[in-house]
N, C-alpha and C positions, 0 to 999 in steps of 0.2 A: 412152593407156595403149597402145594401138598399137603406138608408138612406143619405149616403155620395154620390151615386151613382144619387141618385134624388136633390138633391146640386147643383151638379156641371151639370149636367142637364140642372136644370132651372138656375142656374149664367147664363151658356154660353147662352141657349133662349135671359134671361135680357141681354146683351151684344148685342145679334144680333138685338133686337127691338130697343135697345139705338142708336147702329149705321145707321139704318135706319130712326129711327125718325130725326138727326142730317142729313143723308142725305138729308131727304126732308125737314126738315129746309132752307139748305142753296143752293137746287138745284129746290127746289119748290114753297117752300112758299115766299124767298124773292125775286125771280125772274120772276115768272108766274102770272099775274092778275085773280082773283076770277074770277071763270065761264068759263073760255078758255080752248078749249077741249085739248089744251097742258098741262093745269094742270092739269087734269082729269085724260087722259095718262099719263103723270108722275107718279102722287098718284097710280094710280092702279097697275103700274110697280113696283113701290118700295114697296106696298103689299106684288103682287104675289110672286116676285121674293125673296125671303128670305126664302116664304111657300113653294117653290119650290126647294130651295136649300139644306133646311131640308131634305124635303122630297125622294130627288133622293138617297144618299146613304142606308135610313131608306127602300126604298120599293128594292133596291138592297140585303140590307142582311136579308132584313125579308120572302124570299122566293117570294116576289106579283108574280103575272102572268107578263111574259115577256113582252108584251105588254104594261103594266102598266111602268114598268120599261124601257122602250124603250120611253115613250111619257115624262116622267116624266125627266127625264135622261139630253136632252140636256140642254131643258130649263133650271133648277136646276143645274146641273157642270157648263154651261155656267155662268149661274149668281154667282158662287163661284169664279169663276174666275174676274169677275167685281170688286166684294167686297174689292179683294186681292190689287186691284190698286187702285178702290174708295177710301180708307181707305188715303194713302200717299197724294193722290191727295187732298184731303180732306184737309187735313195737311197743305199743300202749299196752299191751297186757302186762308185758315187761317192766313198765312203771309202777300200774297200777296194785301188780299183787303185793309187791312187799309194802306197800301203804298200804293194802286192807289189811293185811298182818299182823303191822304194829297198832292199825284200829283196834283188834281184836283183841292183841295181849294187854290194851291199856283198860279191860274188864279183871285184868289177875290181881288176884294177891298174895300167891302164895306159887309157890314151884307149879310149873305145869307138868304133867306125869305126858310119859312118853305115848301110851295111846290119844289124850286130849291135842297133842302138839298132831301126831298124822293125824286125826280128826281132821284138824282147823287147815292144815296145809290141804287134803282133798276140798274141804268146803270151800277152799277160797280158788284152788283153782277150774271147781265146777262153775264158779260163780263166774270169774276170768273167764273161762272157756265157755261156759254160753253166750255171752254177753258177746264175745268176739263170732261167735257161729253166725249170732244172731243181727249184729252189725252188718257183717258180710255179705249173709243170704237174701238181707233187706235191701240191702244197696244195689247186687247184680238184679236180685229179684225187679227192684224200680226201676233197671235199665233196660233190662229185656222188656218191659212195658211201656217204658217210652219208647221203643223202637217201634214194637208190634201192633202201638197206636196207631202211628202212620206218621207223616210231616204233619205239620199246622203249616198254615199256611200266610206269611208277611208279604206285606204291602210296601214299596218305597218306592217314595218318588223323586226322581233325580233329575235336578237342571240339568237343560243343556244349552251353553248361549247360542249353536249353531241350529238348533231345532227351530225350522219355520211353524209357526202360528198352527198350520193344518197340521200336521200332528201333535201337536199336543195332545198329551191322556192318554199316547198310543201305549197299552200294554204287554209285555213279556211276561210269560210266565216262566221262571228260568228253575231248574232242575239237575242234578244233578249226583250222582255218587248214588246210581242205583244198586245199583249192584249183585245185578239177580244170580243166583246160584245156590248151590246145596242149602246154603241157610235162608233167603229169600226167593221165592219163586212164585207161583204166575197169582196167587191170592194178593199178596204185596204189590205185585206189579198192576193190576187189576186196582186197587186201594189208590197207588199214587196216581194212575190215568185219571178214574175218579174224581179226583181233587182236585187236577188240575181243569180238567175240564169244565168243572162247577165254578170256576174263578172264567168261565169267559173270554178268555184270552186273546190278547189279536195275534200273536207268534207264540210260539213256544218254540227255547231253546234249549235242549240237553246238550251239560256242559260238561259231557264227559264220564269214563267210568261205571260206565251202563251195567258191563255185566263180570264174570269172575268163571271163565268155564270156554266147552265148545262150542257153536250152532248146535250143531247134532244132539248133543244136553240139553240147550236150554232157549232151543225156541217155542218150547211149549211155554215157559217161565216169561217171555219178553213178546210173545203174541199180541196180550191186551193192546201194547204200546201203538197198533194200525190202528188204534179206536180214538187216540188222539184229534183233536178238534178244534180251531183256533183257524180267525180271520187270512191268515199270509202263511199257512200250512206249519210244522215243526224244520228246526234247523239243528244239528248234530257237528259236535269236535267231535276228537279220539281224546281219549284218559289214558295215565299211563296203563292201567286194570285191561284195556282193550287191546294194546303191546304183548301182554303177558298171558294174553288169550288166543292172542293167533286175533290183530287186527285186519288181514284181509278176509277171511272168512264174515268177520264182522260189517268190515265197509259197504259188503256187497249186500248182508242181512240187513241193517240197516234202509239199505234205499229199499228192498222189499218191502218192509216196514212201513213203507209210506216218509222217509225221514230226508231232510235233502242235506245230505253231507258238505261239509265245508271244510276241503282237504287245502289247505293255503290260498281261499279264495274268498271271491266277494261280491255282494249281490246289492242291488239294487233296491230299496226298498223308498213309500211313500214318506217323503222327507229325510231318510238317513242314509248310509251306507252300511250294511252288514257284513261283516268278514268272519274269520274261521283259520284257527291255524292248528296246527295237528300237534298233539305231548312231545316235548322236550324228550323225553323217554321213548321215541320211534330211533327205530335205525339208522344210522348215518345216513345224510341223503331223503331222508323221511320226513323230518323235522320241521319245528317252525319254520315257516319263512315269508317273514315280514313283508322284502320286499315284492315276491310275487302274491302274497294277498291285499295289500295296500297300493301295491304302487300305480302311477295314471290316475289315481280319484282324482276327481273336483278335492280341495283343499277346502272350498266353505261350505261343502255338508258338512254334517256328521259323520263322525263317523262309528262305530259300536265293533268291537270285538269279542269273538267269545275264544275262551281258552282256558283249557282245562285247570292248568298253575295258578295261581297268581303271583307267582315267583314272576312272570314274562312280564309283567307292568312296566318292565322299565323300560324294557323294545318296542312296550305296542308307545311310551310317552314320547320317547326316542322318535317315534312315527306319527305323531300328532295323532292318536287315538283318543276320541272323547271319551268313551266311558270302554272299561274292560270287565266281562263279568266274567266268571269263576266259579269252582270249587274245589273239592283236590282235597282242604284242609279237616271236611266231615265235623267244622269244629273244635278240633282237638276229640272229639268222638265221647271218652272217657278221659276224666280224672287219671294219670296227670298227663295225657297227650297232650293236652292243649300246652304245656309247657313247651314238649319236643315241636310240635308241628311250629309254636309263633318262634319258636327261633332260627324255622328254616323259611318257611315261606314268609311275605310283607306282610300280611292279614289275615286272621285267623278265623275270622267272620265278619261281616256288615259293610259296609259303605267308608273309605276313605281316600284322600287323592293323594296322586304321585305325580308331584312335577310335570301338573296341568292336567294329570290323567285321572279320571275317576276312577274307581275298584269297584265294585260289588263284590262277596265274596258270599257262596249259600253256604250254610252246613252239609248241603245232602238230606235225601232222602231216604238212605238207608246206613251200610255200615257194612265191612270189611274186620273180615277174623272175628272176635269177639259181637257177638247178635245184644251188644247193648250201647246206652248213649247214657250218660252220667253230665250232668254241666250243659250239654250240647244235644239241645232237642232237634229234631230232624227238622227238616222246612222246605216246602218252594213257596219261592220269592216272587211276587206279581211286583215289577219292576216298572213303574210309571214316569213316562218322558214328559220332561214338561220342558215349555219354551219360555224361553225370559224376554 
């Protein structure tokens, strides 16, 4: 098993090295003059970038000092986003480069001197390379701006057949995947809290992936969550990143922040029952327990379930849940992530129906890994319940 892992790691590192050599050939060697400052800067970037990209997740999961994690995470995860868009941009350049050369060659009326041919190749390389860098920088820059502009508020009305008229219009602010950590700190959390409070919800549902790290390091970053305000309080269920970060410590800390943890349990609220289950990534015996959370309830009452991952909707439907509220997917976060996520989870984002159970999936407020959002803007959703 160790040998297999070593081979996989070696293959990955070899692929990363080959990709960056290709990028260096096209963007540096073919376009920038020897000895120039820009050539040295570009070469240094293409050497340091992949090293930091590999170091960013390693320091986070290896328990490195938090200051080091923060220092490495920003450039490392940003470079990861650069690589995602640099690959298709370089491939497009391979198609455009010969076409551009042919277009320039049409103006020739006789033999082309060697020096002219060299100058033309350099010109084409600079045009294509400049366009590549501009496209990648623009896309990543847009993604960073989209994330740090803060989540937008979506309003969704969900009709529930069992909801009594007295509960019509009940408003739940659903937020997921804040991912407070080395990249998203106290200021970002404060913005999320202010955005939620501005909606004046009846209830706040935090459906997992609140943090990436230890309570000792992130207590200041999540402190603003104690300021969440709603008529019936804030409810929380664990996500997979809580278990990666040490769920035990966070279970205690979210209570200190004034949140009500729903760990395979249920509470009665005016007009409906609200249940919550642990994430599927929990250790054996501590995962989602639908029988415990939903057993013994009045079947005539509407039931809402908080579950971090949409994939649990099958179990929810089997237990007669009327509406499941989830996150986890980030809506794909950035292209081509939606292709991967949509193949794993039942729903990428939005409201869908599964065997009689409605499922709403928020794209989440934050981000994990690359701090970018492209094609999947962050959101906080106010779900308005409607009686039929």
